C-alpha positions as CSV (number, residue, x, y, z in Angstrom):
1,M,0.0,0.0,0.0
2,S,1.4,3.4,-1.0
3,N,0.3,6.7,0.4
4,V,0.0,9.7,-1.9
5,C,-0.7,13.1,-0.3
6,G,-2.4,11.3,2.6
7,F,-4.5,8.9,0.5
8,D,-4.0,5.2,0.5
9,I,-3.3,3.8,-3.0
10,P,-2.9,0.0,-3.1
11,D,0.0,-1.1,-5.3
12,D,-1.7,-4.2,-6.6
13,L,-4.8,-2.6,-8.2
14,Y,-5.3,-1.1,-11.7
15,Y,-6.2,2.6,-12.0
16,L,-8.0,4.9,-14.3
17,V,-6.4,7.8,-12.5
18,E,-8.2,10.7,-14.2
19,K,-11.5,9.1,-13.3
20,H,-10.5,8.0,-9.8
21,V,-11.6,4.4,-10.3
22,W,-9.8,1.2,-9.6
23,A,-10.1,-2.4,-10.9
24,R,-8.9,-5.8,-9.7
25,T,-9.4,-9.2,-11.2
26,E,-11.3,-11.7,-9.1
27,D,-11.7,-15.1,-10.8
28,E,-13.3,-14.4,-14.2
29,L,-14.6,-10.9,-13.1
30,V,-13.2,-7.4,-12.8
31,V,-14.2,-5.7,-9.5
32,V,-14.6,-1.9,-9.9
33,G,-14.6,0.8,-7.2
34,M,-13.8,4.4,-6.4
35,T,-10.4,5.4,-5.0
36,A,-9.8,6.8,-1.5
37,V,-9.1,10.1,-3.4
38,A,-12.5,10.1,-5.0
39,Q,-14.5,9.4,-1.9
40,S,-12.5,11.9,0.1
41,L,-13.0,14.7,-2.5
42,A,-16.7,13.8,-2.8
43,G,-17.2,13.9,1.0
44,S,-19.7,11.8,2.9
45,I,-21.5,9.5,0.4
46,V,-25.3,9.6,0.9
47,A,-26.5,7.5,-2.1
48,V,-25.2,5.0,-4.7
49,T,-27.3,4.0,-7.7
50,T,-25.9,1.2,-9.9
51,K,-26.8,0.1,-13.4
52,R,-28.6,-3.2,-13.7
53,V,-26.9,-6.6,-13.8
54,G,-26.6,-7.8,-17.4
55,R,-26.1,-4.3,-18.9
56,A,-23.2,-4.0,-21.4
57,L,-20.9,-1.0,-21.0
58,Q,-18.1,0.5,-23.0
59,R,-15.0,1.6,-21.2
60,G,-15.6,5.0,-19.6
61,K,-19.4,4.6,-19.3
62,S,-21.0,4.7,-15.9
63,V,-21.5,1.5,-13.8
64,G,-23.4,3.7,-11.4
65,T,-23.9,7.1,-9.8
66,V,-22.6,8.3,-6.5
67,E,-24.1,11.2,-4.6
68,S,-22.7,13.2,-1.7
69,A,-23.7,16.4,0.0
70,K,-21.5,18.3,-2.4
71,W,-21.2,16.2,-5.5
72,V,-23.1,13.9,-7.8
73,G,-21.2,11.9,-10.4
74,P,-20.6,8.7,-12.3
75,V,-18.4,5.8,-11.5
76,P,-16.9,5.0,-14.9
77,A,-16.0,1.5,-16.0
78,P,-12.3,1.1,-16.4
79,V,-12.8,-1.6,-19.0
80,S,-15.7,-2.6,-21.3
81,G,-17.9,-5.5,-20.3
82,E,-21.2,-6.7,-18.9
83,I,-22.2,-5.9,-15.3
84,A,-22.2,-9.3,-13.6
85,A,-22.9,-8.1,-10.0
86,V,-23.5,-4.9,-8.1
87,N,-22.8,-4.2,-4.5
88,E,-26.3,-4.3,-3.0
89,A,-25.0,-3.3,0.4
90,L,-24.3,0.2,-1.0
91,S,-28.0,0.9,-1.4
92,T,-28.6,0.7,2.3
93,D,-25.1,1.7,3.5
94,P,-23.5,4.1,0.9
95,G,-21.0,5.1,3.6
96,L,-19.1,1.9,2.8
97,L,-17.5,3.8,0.0
98,N,-16.0,6.2,2.6
99,R,-15.1,3.6,5.2
100,D,-13.7,0.9,2.9
101,P,-13.2,2.0,-0.7
102,Y,-11.0,-0.9,-1.6
103,G,-12.8,-3.6,0.2
104,A,-16.5,-3.7,1.2
105,G,-17.1,-0.5,-0.7
106,W,-16.7,-1.9,-4.2
107,V,-19.3,-0.8,-6.7
108,A,-19.7,-3.4,-9.4
109,K,-18.2,-6.5,-11.0
110,L,-17.8,-6.8,-14.7
111,K,-17.4,-9.7,-17.1
112,A,-14.7,-7.9,-19.2
113,S,-15.0,-8.0,-23.0
114,D,-11.3,-7.8,-23.5
115,W,-9.4,-7.5,-20.2
116,E,-6.0,-8.3,-21.8
117,A,-6.2,-5.4,-24.3
118,E,-7.9,-2.8,-22.1
119,S,-6.1,-3.4,-18.9
120,G,-2.9,-2.3,-20.6
121,E,-4.3,1.2,-20.7
122,L,-4.7,1.2,-16.9
123,L,-1.9,2.2,-14.5
124,R,-0.5,0.0,-11.8
125,G,2.2,0.1,-9.1
126,P,4.8,2.9,-9.3
127,A,3.3,4.3,-12.5
128,A,-0.1,4.7,-10.8
129,I,1.4,6.3,-7.7
130,A,3.4,8.8,-9.8
131,A,0.3,9.7,-11.9
132,Y,-1.8,10.1,-8.7
133,E,0.8,12.4,-7.2
134,Q,0.9,14.5,-10.3
135,S,-2.8,14.6,-10.6
136,L,-3.3,15.8,-7.0
137,L,-0.6,18.4,-7.3
138,S,-2.2,19.8,-10.5
139,Q,-5.4,20.1,-8.6
140,G,-3.7,22.3,-6.0
141,L,-3.6,19.7,-3.2
142,S,-0.5,19.9,-1.0
143,C,1.6,16.8,-1.0
144,D,4.2,17.7,1.6
145,K,6.6,14.8,2.1
């Protein structure tokens, strides 16, 4: 686990940094969630609405919508695929996204159309950490070391 500007960024996940989403493979599926950076910038999450299971999505299209007191926005799919599962717990406890963004706060699971090709466009490890640090600095957040 790395820490960038006070935010935890697990080294073993894949990131679409500019959209603040992560992905990890789990058996035949790709688990998708929001990063600690995203949930922190959004503030206290008050509602999560996911797309329906079985819906096909292109990379970048929303797997769901997250609402906080100060923001409403999409959770983009880091890869194309079909929604295989959604995190039903978020409908009754959306705060899971704030408390455990990389664990119980996952948003959806996709059956990826072409994981091998599209995952190559996601960042991982040191490349993701460097990109996150640059992104946060460009947004004016202090990253004192």
